[in-house]
C-alpha positions in Angstrom: -31.0 18.3 -142.0 -29.7 17.4 -145.4 -28.9 13.8 -146.3 -25.4 12.4 -146.4 -23.7 11.3 -149.6 -22.4 7.7 -149.9 -20.5 6.5 -153.0 -20.9 3.0 -154.4 -17.8 1.3 -155.5 -19.1 1.4 -159.1 -19.6 5.2 -159.0 -16.0 5.7 -157.7 -14.7 3.5 -160.5 -16.9 5.4 -163.0 -15.5 8.7 -161.9 -11.9 7.4 -162.2 -12.6 6.1 -165.7 -14.0 9.4 -166.8 -11.0 11.2 -165.4 -8.5 8.8 -167.1 -10.3 9.1 -170.4 -10.4 12.9 -170.5 -6.9 13.3 -169.1 -5.5 11.5 -172.2 -6.1 14.8 -174.0 -5.9 17.3 -171.1 -5.2 16.8 -167.4 -6.4 20.3 -166.7 -9.7 19.8 -168.4 -10.1 16.4 -166.7 -9.6 18.1 -163.3 -12.1 20.8 -164.2 -14.7 18.3 -165.5 -14.5 16.1 -162.4 -14.7 19.2 -160.1 -17.9 20.2 -161.9 -19.4 16.7 -161.5 -18.6 16.8 -157.8 -20.1 20.2 -157.5 -23.4 18.9 -159.1 -23.4 16.0 -156.7 -22.8 18.2 -153.7 -26.2 19.8 -154.2 -28.2 16.6 -154.4 -28.8 16.3 -150.6 -30.5 19.7 -150.5 -32.9 18.8 -153.3 -32.9 15.0 -153.7 -36.0 15.0 -155.8 -34.6 17.4 -158.3 -33.3 14.6 -160.5 -35.7 12.8 -162.8 -36.7 9.2 -162.1 -34.5 6.9 -164.1 -36.7 5.9 -167.0 -35.4 2.3 -167.2 -36.4 1.5 -163.6 -39.4 3.7 -162.8 -38.4 3.7 -159.1 -39.2 7.0 -157.4 -36.1 6.6 -155.2 -33.7 6.0 -158.1 -33.0 9.3 -159.8 -30.5 10.9 -162.1 -29.1 14.3 -162.9 -27.7 15.0 -166.4 -24.3 16.7 -166.5 -23.1 17.4 -170.0 -23.3 13.9 -171.6 -23.2 12.0 -168.4 -25.9 10.5 -166.1 -25.3 10.9 -162.4 -27.5 8.1 -161.0 -28.3 8.2 -157.3 -30.6 6.3 -154.9 -32.5 8.1 -152.1 -32.4 6.0 -148.9 -33.9 7.9 -145.9 -31.0 10.2 -144.7 -28.5 8.7 -147.2 -28.0 9.6 -150.9 -26.1 6.9 -152.6 -24.3 7.8 -155.8 -24.9 4.6 -157.7 -23.2 5.2 -161.0 -21.9 7.9 -163.3 -22.1 6.9 -167.0 -22.1 8.4 -170.4 -25.6 9.0 -171.7 -25.0 6.7 -174.7 -24.3 3.7 -172.5 -26.9 1.6 -170.6 -26.8 1.5 -166.8 
């Protein structure tokens, strides 16, 4: 059975910030971009070890997927995948 996804408050806020930033130029593209991020996240429970270990922390349960210029950081906790943060690759966690 695949793990369930849980969102941290920080990750939800990050996603809203990304949408708001992109929507200043194009609401359509912002919707498209967010939809693609959510699609990438949807696949994490099926392959939780697909993402690389976050280099700054070297914790095998803290991983990240790279989507465009963004890091989707998630934590593997038994049957739960917690989306911890979504941040631009140029910014520290």
